[in-house]
Structure formats: C-alpha cells, structure tokens
N, CA, C and O atoms as a DFTB+ gen file, in Angstrom:
676 C
 N C O
     1  1     144.582      42.675     184.742
     2  2     143.374      43.477     184.715
     3  2     143.765      44.943     184.480
     4  3     144.651      45.449     185.168
     5  1     143.122      45.641     183.521
     6  2     143.480      47.027     183.221
     7  2     143.040      47.976     184.330
     8  3     142.073      47.726     185.050
     9  1     143.787      49.075     184.440
    10  2     143.432      50.100     185.429
    11  2     142.203      50.841     184.951
    12  3     142.069      51.147     183.767
    13  1     141.307      51.126     185.880
    14  2     140.083      51.817     185.504
    15  2     140.124      53.286     185.894
    16  3     139.523      54.115     185.211
    17  1     140.811      53.627     186.963
    18  2     140.839      55.011     187.426
    19  2     142.123      55.697     186.985
    20  3     143.201      55.103     186.982
    21  1     141.978      56.954     186.616
    22  2     143.143      57.752     186.255
    23  2     143.803      58.226     187.536
    24  3     143.117      58.754     188.411
    25  1     145.105      58.057     187.677
    26  2     145.765      58.553     188.887
    27  2     145.660      60.079     188.950
    28  3     145.743      60.738     187.914
    29  1     145.481      60.653     190.143
    30  2     145.336      62.108     190.274
    31  2     146.473      62.896     189.635
    32  3     146.260      64.020     189.180
    33  1     147.660      62.335     189.594
    34  2     148.786      63.053     188.988
    35  2     148.575      63.250     187.487
    36  3     149.165      64.153     186.894
    37  1     147.742      62.413     186.871
    38  2     147.489      62.514     185.433
    39  2     146.340      63.457     185.080
    40  3     146.091      63.701     183.899
    41  1     145.636      63.990     186.079
    42  2     144.540      64.924     185.800
    43  2     145.097      66.229     185.259
    44  3     146.194      66.631     185.646
    45  1     144.371      66.901     184.377
    46  2     144.822      68.215     183.915
    47  2     144.901      69.198     185.087
    48  3     144.098      69.130     186.017
    49  1     145.856      70.093     185.034
    50  2     146.056      71.060     186.115
    51  2     144.800      71.891     186.357
    52  3     144.489      72.209     187.505
    53  1     144.080      72.244     185.310
    54  2     142.858      73.046     185.462
    55  2     141.811      72.305     186.287
    56  3     141.093      72.920     187.074
    57  1     141.720      70.984     186.111
    58  2     140.764      70.184     186.879
    59  2     141.162      70.168     188.347
    60  3     140.320      70.351     189.226
    61  1     142.441      69.951     188.611
    62  2     142.918      69.925     190.000
    63  2     142.676      71.269     190.685
    64  3     142.312      71.312     191.861
    65  1     142.878      72.359     189.956
    66  2     142.648      73.684     190.538
    67  2     141.176      73.890     190.876
    68  3     140.857      74.483     191.907
    69  1     140.276      73.408     190.020
    70  2     138.846      73.550     190.297
    71  2     138.444      72.748     191.538
    72  3     137.647      73.214     192.352
    73  1     138.993      71.552     191.676
    74  2     138.687      70.730     192.858
    75  2     139.224      71.402     194.117
    76  3     138.552      71.415     195.149
    77  1     140.429      71.959     194.038
    78  2     141.002      72.660     195.199
    79  2     140.165      73.876     195.575
    80  3     139.959      74.149     196.758
    81  1     139.680      74.609     194.570
    82  2     138.837      75.777     194.851
    83  2     137.530      75.345     195.510
    84  3     137.060      75.990     196.447
    85  1     136.946      74.258     195.021
    86  2     135.732      73.720     195.627
    87  2     135.996      73.331     197.079
    88  3     135.183      73.617     197.957
    89  1     137.125      72.685     197.330
    90  2     137.484      72.273     198.692
    91  2     137.637      73.481     199.612
    92  3     137.163      73.461     200.748
    93  1     138.297      74.533     199.128
    94  2     138.463      75.744     199.947
    95  2     137.108      76.362     200.276
    96  3     136.894      76.829     201.395
    97  1     136.202      76.367     199.319
    98  2     134.871      76.918     199.570
    99  2     134.092      76.068     200.573
   100  3     133.316      76.600     201.368
   101  1     134.294      74.762     200.537
   102  2     133.641      73.876     201.512
   103  2     134.163      74.181     202.917
   104  3     133.384      74.237     203.868
   105  1     135.475      74.377     203.050
   106  2     136.066      74.711     204.359
   107  2     135.466      76.013     204.882
   108  3     135.074      76.101     206.046
   109  1     135.397      77.030     204.008
   110  2     134.844      78.326     204.427
   111  2     133.391      78.167     204.859
   112  3     132.993      78.723     205.883
   113  1     132.584      77.416     204.094
   114  2     131.176      77.216     204.438
   115  2     131.037      76.497     205.778
   116  3     130.181      76.861     206.585
   117  1     131.867      75.481     206.027
   118  2     131.786      74.744     207.295
   119  2     132.164      75.636     208.464
   120  3     131.495      75.631     209.497
   121  1     133.248      76.409     208.300
   122  2     133.696      77.273     209.396
   123  2     132.704      78.398     209.676
   124  3     132.523      78.766     210.837
   125  1     132.061      78.951     208.661
   126  2     131.056      79.995     208.871
   127  2     129.878      79.462     209.672
   128  3     129.216      80.215     210.386
   129  1     129.623      78.184     209.557
   130  2     128.532      77.562     210.312
   131  2     129.000      77.088     211.687
   132  3     128.222      76.533     212.463
   133  1     130.272      77.315     211.976
   134  2     130.886      76.959     213.260
   135  2     130.684      75.481     213.598
   136  3     130.288      75.109     214.703
   137  1     130.982      74.648     212.571
   138  2     130.880      73.205     212.761
   139  2     132.252      72.576     212.543
   140  3     133.094      73.136     211.841
   141  1     132.472      71.424     213.141
   142  2     133.754      70.735     213.024
   143  2     133.718      69.748     211.855
   144  3     132.662      69.421     211.314
   145  1     134.922      69.290     211.491
   146  2     135.003      68.261     210.450
   147  2     134.253      67.009     210.889
   148  3     133.596      66.359     210.075
   149  1     134.348      66.671     212.164
   150  2     133.691      65.466     212.679
   151  2     132.171      65.589     212.542
   152  3     131.495      64.617     212.205
   153  1     131.634      66.790     212.806
   154  2     130.185      66.982     212.684
   155  2     129.738      66.818     211.218
   156  3     128.739      66.159     210.929
   157  1     130.487      67.420     210.326
   158  2     130.127      67.298     208.913
   159  2     130.297      65.858     208.440
   160  3     129.463      65.351     207.690
   161  1     131.353      65.206     208.866
   162  2     131.594      63.817     208.460
   163  2     130.413      62.947     208.873
   164  3     129.966      62.091     208.111
   165  1     129.911      63.174     210.090
   166  2     128.784      62.393     210.581
   167  2     127.538      62.671     209.734
   168  3     126.817      61.744     209.366
   169  1     127.286      63.939     209.427
   170  2     126.108      64.303     208.637
   171  2     126.215      63.789     207.199
   172  3     125.205      63.464     206.575
   173  1     127.445      63.718     206.676
   174  2     127.654      63.230     205.310
   175  2     127.671      61.708     205.227
   176  3     127.472      61.138     204.155
   177  1     127.904      61.062     206.344
   178  2     128.002      59.608     206.349
   179  2     129.358      59.117     205.892
   180  3     129.465      58.031     205.321
   181  1     130.415      59.917     206.141
   182  2     131.787      59.537     205.809
   183  2     132.622      59.617     207.075
   184  3     132.180      60.150     208.093
   185  1     133.840      59.080     207.000
   186  2     134.731      59.154     208.159
   187  2     135.340      60.552     208.246
   188  3     135.308      61.322     207.286
   189  1     135.902      60.865     209.438
   190  2     136.543      62.171     209.612
   191  2     137.767      62.308     208.713
   192  3     137.983      63.394     208.177
   193  1     138.604      61.242     208.512
   194  2     139.719      61.372     207.573
   195  2     139.253      61.645     206.129
   196  3     139.925      62.362     205.389
   197  1     138.116      61.079     205.735
   198  2     137.589      61.364     204.391
   199  2     137.159      62.819     204.298
   200  3     137.351      63.460     203.265
   201  1     136.575      63.348     205.380
   202  2     136.186      64.760     205.391
   203  2     137.423      65.638     205.262
   204  3     137.384      66.665     204.585
   205  1     138.510      65.249     205.898
   206  2     139.760      66.008     205.794
   207  2     140.285      65.959     204.355
   208  3     140.803      66.954     203.849
   209  1     140.153      64.806     203.701
   210  2     140.588      64.692     202.299
   211  2     139.730      65.562     201.377
   212  3     140.233      66.137     200.413
   213  1     138.433      65.653     201.680
   214  2     137.551      66.533     200.895
   215  2     138.048      67.968     201.006
   216  3     138.139      68.684     200.010
   217  1     138.367      68.378     202.230
   218  2     138.802      69.762     202.459
   219  2     140.194      70.041     201.898
   220  3     140.554      71.201     201.695
   221  1     140.968      69.012     201.648
   222  2     142.275      69.192     200.999
   223  2     142.144      69.221     199.475
   224  3     143.085      69.600     198.777
   225  1     140.981      68.823     198.961
   226  2     140.778      68.796     197.514
   227  2     141.329      67.552     196.871
   228  3     141.824      67.598     195.745
   229  1     141.249      66.441     197.568
   230  2     141.747      65.170     197.043
   231  2     140.836      64.712     195.898
   232  3     139.649      64.475     196.124
   233  1     141.367      64.583     194.668
   234  2     140.522      64.202     193.538
   235  2     140.081      62.743     193.552
   236  3     139.223      62.355     192.759
   237  1     140.650      61.926     194.438
   238  2     140.248      60.522     194.478
   239  2     139.020      60.299     195.356
   240  3     138.493      59.187     195.402
   241  1     138.556      61.336     196.053
   242  2     137.334      61.215     196.859
   243  2     136.149      61.174     195.901
   244  3     136.131      61.874     194.888
   245  1     135.162      60.348     196.230
   246  2     133.990      60.198     195.363
   247  2     133.271      61.528     195.164
   248  3     133.151      62.339     196.082
   249  1     132.807      61.719     193.955
   250  2     132.093      62.952     193.630
   251  2     130.863      63.122     194.515
   252  3     130.506      64.243     194.878
   253  1     130.225      62.023     194.857
   254  2     129.030      62.092     195.699
   255  2     129.335      62.760     197.034
   256  3     128.474      63.442     197.589
   257  1     130.545      62.576     197.558
   258  2     130.906      63.212     198.833
   259  2     130.978      64.725     198.670
   260  3     130.525      65.466     199.543
   261  1     131.541      65.186     197.564
   262  2     131.584      66.629     197.303
   263  2     130.167      67.183     197.116
   264  3     129.843      68.255     197.626
   265  1     129.327      66.445     196.383
   266  2     127.950      66.895     196.154
   267  2     127.176      66.926     197.469
   268  3     126.351      67.815     197.677
   269  1     127.430      65.971     198.353
   270  2     126.770      65.981     199.673
   271  2     127.155      67.230     200.460
   272  3     126.324      67.799     201.167
   273  1     128.417      67.662     200.340
   274  2     128.832      68.906     201.006
   275  2     128.027      70.083     200.465
   276  3     127.581      70.939     201.229
   277  1     127.844      70.123     199.156
   278  2     127.034      71.184     198.555
   279  2     125.588      71.101     199.034
   280  3     124.947      72.124     199.274
   281  1     125.082      69.888     199.171
   282  2     123.717      69.692     199.626
   283  2     123.542      70.207     201.057
   284  3     122.507      70.785     201.390
   285  1     124.568      69.995     201.909
   286  2     124.488      70.465     203.301
   287  2     124.324      71.981     203.390
   288  3     123.707      72.484     204.328
   289  1     124.864      72.693     202.437
   290  2     124.773      74.158     202.479
   291  2     123.758      74.689     201.450
   292  3     123.790      75.863     201.082
   293  1     122.865      73.808     200.999
   294  2     121.790      74.164     200.061
   295  2     122.308      74.757     198.747
   296  3     121.744      75.726     198.239
   297  1     123.366      74.183     198.204
   298  2     123.919      74.657     196.935
   299  2     123.926      73.582     195.851
   300  3     124.440      73.826     194.759
   301  1     123.377      72.417     196.118
   302  2     123.435      71.320     195.150
   303  2     122.346      71.410     194.081
   304  3     122.451      70.750     193.048
   305  1     121.310      72.209     194.307
   306  2     120.186      72.231     193.363
   307  2     120.577      72.724     191.968
   308  3     119.953      72.304     190.993
   309  1     121.562      73.579     191.830
   310  2     121.957      74.084     190.515
   311  2     123.086      73.306     189.869
   312  3     123.557      73.679     188.795
   313  1     123.528      72.235     190.502
   314  2     124.676      71.484     189.994
   315  2     124.421      70.887     188.609
   316  3     125.285      70.963     187.735
   317  1     123.262      70.304     188.408
   318  2     122.956      69.689     187.108
   319  2     122.852      70.740     186.004
   320  3     123.090      70.438     184.835
   321  1     122.498      71.976     186.372
   322  2     122.385      73.041     185.369
   323  2     123.740      73.437     184.792
   324  3     123.805      74.014     183.707
   325  1     124.819      73.132     185.506
   326  2     126.147      73.491     185.010
   327  2     126.450      72.838     183.667
   328  3     127.152      73.419     182.838
   329  1     125.931      71.648     183.450
   330  2     126.217      70.919     182.205
   331  2     124.937      70.595     181.438
   332  3     124.905      69.660     180.638
   333  1     123.887      71.371     181.685
   334  2     122.632      71.177     180.959
   335  2     122.865      71.403     179.463
   336  3     123.636      72.285     179.085
   337  1     122.209      70.618     178.616
   338  2     122.436      70.737     177.169
   339  2     122.223      72.150     176.625
   340  3     122.944      72.574     175.722
   341  1     121.257      72.873     177.154
   342  2     121.015      74.227     176.647
   343  2     122.122      75.197     177.041
   344  3     122.218      76.280     176.465
   345  1     122.951      74.837     177.997
   346  2     124.070      75.687     178.402
   347  2     125.388      75.282     177.742
   348  3     126.403      75.953     177.926
   349  1     125.378      74.212     176.988
   350  2     126.586      73.728     176.318
   351  2     126.723      74.441     174.975
   352  3     126.367      73.891     173.933
   353  1     127.235      75.655     175.007
   354  2     127.281      76.507     173.822
   355  2     128.151      75.938     172.707
   356  3     127.801      76.053     171.532
   357  1     129.265      75.332     173.055
   358  2     130.147      74.779     172.017
   359  2     129.427      73.689     171.222
   360  3     129.539      73.631     169.998
   361  1     128.695      72.833     171.918
   362  2     127.961      71.766     171.244
   363  2     126.824      72.334     170.402
   364  3     126.578      71.866     169.290
   365  1     126.131      73.340     170.929
   366  2     125.046      73.967     170.173
   367  2     125.569      74.613     168.893
   368  3     124.929      74.521     167.846
   369  1     126.723      75.264     168.973
   370  2     127.307      75.898     167.784
   371  2     127.658      74.854     166.729
   372  3     127.469      75.086     165.535
   373  1     128.170      73.701     167.171
   374  2     128.501      72.635     166.221
   375  2     127.247      72.110     165.531
   376  3     127.251      71.861     164.326
   377  1     126.161      71.943     166.311
   378  2     124.920      71.448     165.727
   379  2     124.356      72.427     164.712
   380  3     123.894      72.021     163.646
   381  1     124.389      73.714     165.034
   382  2     123.884      74.730     164.107
   383  2     124.708      74.729     162.834
   384  3     124.157      74.812     161.736
   385  1     126.022      74.636     162.970
   386  2     126.892      74.620     161.791
   387  2     126.630      73.389     160.930
   388  3     126.714      73.457     159.704
   389  1     126.315      72.276     161.562
   390  2     126.057      71.041     160.820
   391  2     124.730      71.122     160.070
   392  3     124.609      70.576     158.974
   393  1     123.740      71.792     160.640
   394  2     122.408      71.858     160.048
   395  2     122.299      72.950     158.993
   396  3     121.525      72.805     158.047
   397  1     123.052      74.039     159.127
   398  2     122.969      75.146     158.178
   399  2     123.385      74.685     156.792
   400  3     124.310      73.886     156.647
   401  1     122.692      75.198     155.763
   402  2     123.091      74.820     154.403
   403  2     124.460      75.392     154.074
   404  3     124.799      76.508     154.468
   405  1     125.213      74.627     153.366
   406  2     126.551      75.062     152.977
   407  2     126.442      76.061     151.837
   408  3     125.540      75.956     151.005
   409  1     127.346      77.023     151.790
   410  2     127.304      77.974     150.676
   411  2     127.581      77.258     149.361
   412  3     128.404      76.346     149.286
   413  1     126.881      77.691     148.342
   414  2     127.047      77.063     147.033
   415  2     128.325      77.538     146.378
   416  3     128.804      78.643     146.633
   417  1     128.853      76.704     145.549
   418  2     130.089      77.020     144.844
   419  2     129.834      78.129     143.836
   420  3     128.790      78.165     143.185
   421  1     130.796      79.029     143.716
   422  2     130.651      80.127     142.764
   423  2     131.209      79.772     141.399
   424  3     131.068      80.545     140.451
   425  1     131.834      78.625     141.291
   426  2     132.371      78.221     139.990
   427  2     131.218      77.766     139.110
   428  3     130.286      77.108     139.571
   429  1     131.298      78.128     137.830
   430  2     130.242      77.757     136.901
   431  2     130.451      76.324     136.444
   432  3     131.564      75.889     136.148
   433  1     129.354      75.622     136.401
   434  2     129.418      74.245     135.918
   435  2     129.306      74.269     134.401
   436  3     128.575      75.086     133.841
   437  1     130.019      73.387     133.747
   438  2     129.947      73.316     132.288
   439  2     128.645      72.639     131.906
   440  3     128.274      71.624     132.496
   441  1     127.947      73.194     130.921
   442  2     126.687      72.569     130.516
   443  2     126.964      71.222     129.866
   444  3     128.043      70.994     129.319
   445  1     125.990      70.343     129.929
   446  2     126.190      69.043     129.293
   447  2     126.355      69.244     127.793
   448  3     125.846      70.219     127.241
   449  1     127.051      68.349     127.137
   450  2     127.264      68.508     125.698
   451  2     125.933      68.534     124.963
   452  3     124.976      67.869     125.359
   453  1     125.888      69.316     123.885
   454  2     124.668      69.466     123.098
   455  2     124.334      68.198     122.330
   456  3     125.074      67.215     122.367
   457  1     123.202      68.240     121.632
   458  2     122.799      67.046     120.880
   459  2     123.758      66.772     119.735
   460  3     124.421      67.676     119.226
   461  1     123.818      65.536     119.349
   462  2     124.684      65.139     118.235
   463  2     124.123      65.699     116.932
   464  3     123.026      66.259     116.906
   465  1     124.869      65.546     115.872
   466  2     124.403      66.055     114.575
   467  2     123.110      65.363     114.159
   468  3     122.249      65.989     113.540
   469  1     122.960      64.082     114.487
   470  2     121.721      63.370     114.171
   471  2     120.576      63.965     114.976
   472  3     119.472      64.144     114.461
   473  1     120.849      64.277     116.260
   474  2     119.821      64.884     117.107
   475  2     119.438      66.263     116.612
   476  3     118.264      66.632     116.655
   477  1     120.411      67.033     116.142
   478  2     120.122      68.365     115.616
   479  2     119.270      68.267     114.355
   480  3     118.353      69.067     114.167
   481  1     119.558      67.303     113.494
   482  2     118.762      67.126     112.281
   483  2     117.328      66.750     112.630
   484  3     116.382      67.252     112.024
   485  1     117.174      65.868     113.608
   486  2     115.830      65.453     114.006
   487  2     115.065      66.627     114.605
   488  3     113.871      66.790     114.352
   489  1     115.761      67.450     115.405
   490  2     115.100      68.604     116.011
   491  2     114.682      69.608     114.953
   492  3     113.586      70.164     115.027
   493  1     115.540      69.849     113.967
   494  2     115.173      70.809     112.917
   495  2     114.003      70.282     112.099
   496  3     113.142      71.055     111.678
   497  1     113.965      68.988     111.874
   498  2     112.842      68.405     111.134
   499  2     111.554      68.529     111.933
   500  3     110.482      68.741     111.367
   501  1     111.662      68.400     113.230
   502  2     110.485      68.491     114.089
   503  2     109.884      69.888     114.034
   504  3     108.664      70.051     114.064
   505  1     110.740      70.884     113.953
   506  2     110.260      72.259     113.980
   507  2     109.928      72.818     112.596
   508  3     109.576      73.993     112.487
   509  1     110.028      72.023     111.552
   510  2     109.641      72.492     110.219
   511  2     108.147      72.778     110.196
   512  3     107.374      72.203     110.962
   513  1     107.765      73.664     109.313
   514  2     106.363      74.090     109.283
   515  2     105.443      73.105     108.595
   516  3     104.244      73.108     108.875
   517  1     105.931      72.286     107.734
   518  2     105.058      71.371     107.008
   519  2     104.778      70.147     107.862
   520  3     105.680      69.646     108.533
   521  1     103.539      69.655     107.850
   522  2     103.220      68.460     108.627
   523  2     104.046      67.268     108.155
   524  3     104.334      67.120     106.968
   525  1     104.409      66.446     109.088
   526  2     105.151      65.240     108.766
   527  2     106.610      65.495     108.487
   528  3     107.293      64.612     107.968
   529  1     107.120      66.682     108.816
   530  2     108.503      67.038     108.531
   531  2     109.490      66.110     109.208
   532  3     110.490      65.728     108.601
   533  1     109.232      65.741     110.446
   534  2     110.171      64.892     111.173
   535  2     110.197      63.499     110.570
   536  3     111.253      62.880     110.438
   537  1     109.023      63.021     110.207
   538  2     108.974      61.676     109.633
   539  2     109.711      61.645     108.302
   540  3     110.368      60.657     107.974
   541  1     109.605      62.719     107.543
   542  2     110.312      62.782     106.265
   543  2     111.812      62.793     106.493
   544  3     112.562      62.116     105.789
   545  1     112.252      63.575     107.494
   546  2     113.684      63.669     107.763
   547  2     114.242      62.329     108.210
   548  3     115.401      62.013     107.944
   549  1     113.422      61.545     108.886
   550  2     113.891      60.252     109.382
   551  2     113.658      59.146     108.367
   552  3     114.031      57.996     108.602
   553  1     113.036      59.489     107.228
   554  2     112.841      58.491     106.179
   555  2     111.633      57.623     106.392
   556  3     111.558      56.539     105.813
   557  1     110.673      58.053     107.204
   558  2     109.472      57.270     107.447
   559  2     108.405      57.768     106.477
   560  3     108.142      58.968     106.395
   561  1     107.795      56.845     105.748
   562  2     106.762      57.225     104.789
   563  2     105.489      57.572     105.531
   564  3     105.133      56.936     106.523
   565  1     104.808      58.598     105.028
   566  2     103.573      59.028     105.658
   567  2     102.542      59.221     104.554
   568  3     102.861      59.712     103.471
   569  1     101.315      58.834     104.838
   570  2     100.310      59.068     103.811
   571  2     100.161      60.564     103.550
   572  3     100.273      61.377     104.468
   573  1      99.914      60.914     102.313
   574  2      99.795      62.317     101.937
   575  2      98.545      62.916     102.563
   576  3      97.464      62.327     102.528
   577  1      98.717      64.091     103.130
   578  2      97.574      64.819     103.679
   579  2      97.207      65.903     102.689
   580  3      98.080      66.459     102.023
   581  1      95.975      66.196     102.589
   582  2      95.598      67.254     101.659
   583  2      96.191      68.581     102.093
   584  3      96.306      68.856     103.288
   585  1      96.563      69.397     101.133
   586  2      97.170      70.692     101.397
   587  2      96.216      71.591     102.169
   588  3      96.653      72.462     102.922
   589  1      94.919      71.385     101.987
   590  2      93.942      72.225     102.671
   591  2      93.987      72.003     104.181
   592  3      93.742      72.934     104.948
   593  1      94.301      70.770     104.619
   594  2      94.395      70.506     106.057
   595  2      95.539      71.307     106.656
   596  3      95.424      71.837     107.761
   597  1      96.651      71.394     105.917
   598  2      97.779      72.187     106.395
   599  2      97.387      73.654     106.482
   600  3      97.709      74.330     107.459
   601  1      96.704      74.136     105.483
   602  2      96.311      75.540     105.462
   603  2      95.348      75.865     106.590
   604  3      95.442      76.930     107.200
   605  1      94.433      74.966     106.868
   606  2      93.493      75.218     107.963
   607  2      94.241      75.315     109.281
   608  3      93.928      76.181     110.098
   609  1      95.204      74.465     109.507
   610  2      95.967      74.500     110.757
   611  2      96.772      75.777     110.857
   612  3      96.800      76.421     111.906
   613  1      97.425      76.144     109.772
   614  2      98.237      77.357     109.783
   615  2      97.360      78.586     109.945
   616  3      97.713      79.510     110.678
   617  1      96.218      78.603     109.267
   618  2      95.312      79.746     109.366
   619  2      94.740      79.852     110.774
   620  3      94.592      80.949     111.312
   621  1      94.423      78.719     111.359
   622  2      93.894      78.733     112.726
   623  2      94.918      79.256     113.718
   624  3      94.579      80.010     114.630
   625  1      96.177      78.854     113.542
   626  2      97.243      79.328     114.424
   627  2      97.453      80.824     114.255
   628  3      97.624      81.552     115.233
   629  1      97.439      81.276     113.009
   630  2      97.610      82.707     112.751
   631  2      96.456      83.503     113.338
   632  3      96.654      84.600     113.861
   633  1      95.253      82.953     113.252
   634  2      94.084      83.641     113.807
   635  2      94.184      83.725     115.322
   636  3      93.834      84.744     115.917
   637  1      94.657      82.664     115.940
   638  2      94.828      82.684     117.397
   639  2      95.823      83.744     117.809
   640  3      95.594      84.481     118.768
   641  1      96.919      83.824     117.093
   642  2      97.959      84.785     117.428
   643  2      97.451      86.207     117.243
   644  3      97.727      87.077     118.069
   645  1      96.714      86.449     116.168
   646  2      96.247      87.809     115.897
   647  2      94.998      88.159     116.688
   648  3      94.630      89.332     116.752
   649  1      94.344      87.193     117.286
   650  2      93.159      87.459     118.087
   651  2      91.870      87.428     117.293
   652  3      90.815      87.740     117.847
   653  1      91.907      87.066     116.020
   654  2      90.718      86.994     115.178
   655  2      90.052      85.648     115.413
   656  3      90.699      84.600     115.420
   657  1      88.723      85.710     115.609
   658  2      87.996      84.463     115.788
   659  2      87.681      83.873     114.427
   660  3      87.272      84.573     113.501
   661  1      87.876      82.603     114.332
   662  2      87.661      81.910     113.070
   663  2      86.539      80.905     113.269
   664  3      86.430      80.257     114.310
   665  1      85.728      80.798     112.264
   666  2      84.656      79.813     112.344
   667  2      85.242      78.424     112.167
   668  3      86.169      78.218     111.384
   669  1      84.697      77.494     112.895
   670  2      85.154      76.104     112.793
   671  2      84.540      75.450     111.571
   672  3      83.386      75.727     111.247
   673  1      85.274      74.594     110.885
   674  2      84.715      73.911     109.708
   675  2      83.712      72.856     110.115
   676  3      83.142      72.182     109.257
C-alpha cells in the first residue's frame, strides 16, 4: 500500500518555519489568557500531549487542531481569506496574461500570388469599354448589339459623372 502522508522531514523549510511561528503565537495567546495546556486541550477536545505537540509546531498534528486554537482566541474568521481567489495575485496575473490579446507580428506577410496570365487576360477583357468584351476574349459568340445601345450607355454614364440630367428614352 502506498504512503499517503509526506513525512515532516520532507516538508519545505519555509513550511516548517511557518508552523513553528504559528505554534509560538498559540503559546503566547494561551499564556496571556493565563490558561494551562490541560485547559486548552479540554476545550479543543484533544489530549494534553497533543496540545503539547501543537505548541511545539509538530506538522503531523491535524490542521483542524491548529484552526481550533485560532478559533479559541477569535482569530479563525479570516483564515479562509488567506487563500481567497481574489487574493491569489499570481493566479490572477496568469489569467489576465492568458486572456489578453497577443501582440501581432511585425513581419510583413507576402501577398498571395497574382492571377495567372489567363486570369489577367480575362480581367482586361472584362474591363474593356465595348459591350461583350469578356465574351469575345474568351471566344464566346454573342449576338450583335446595335451601336446605338452602346452609345446610350456610355452617354448615360458620362452624364452621371458630369452631373447633367439626361432624358430617358
């Protein structure tokens, strides 16, 4: 069966120091109230040897026993705030960095290749001024339109550009 608890010797030194500091503060709080270890042990619901281990800063004592000591001196109410999500600045910074848009690359992208020579020919035929230019360039036969129809279209376009109103036929 695998071990579930980390032996106290394997805890980081910073963690052990914090537990020892907490234990020293518990001793000071108990002595200021002029109470014995036995009295606190009874109020906490633990044995007197367990109370002595709490005051030594033994990391194998259940966290609930340490929290009960804080509760006895009315200091447990802010315990959950120590690790409240809004106080976890490192995590908040990571989330902001993940959500912020990334800066765009300053390198220029190469434009896609232009149209082929066939495409260029078709485009030039499309933009010719005579009607049916594209169809002629592609070899598609088109019925002949009267020259007057072309002139009316061109004249109408010229009139629009110049701002002259033209009567409709």
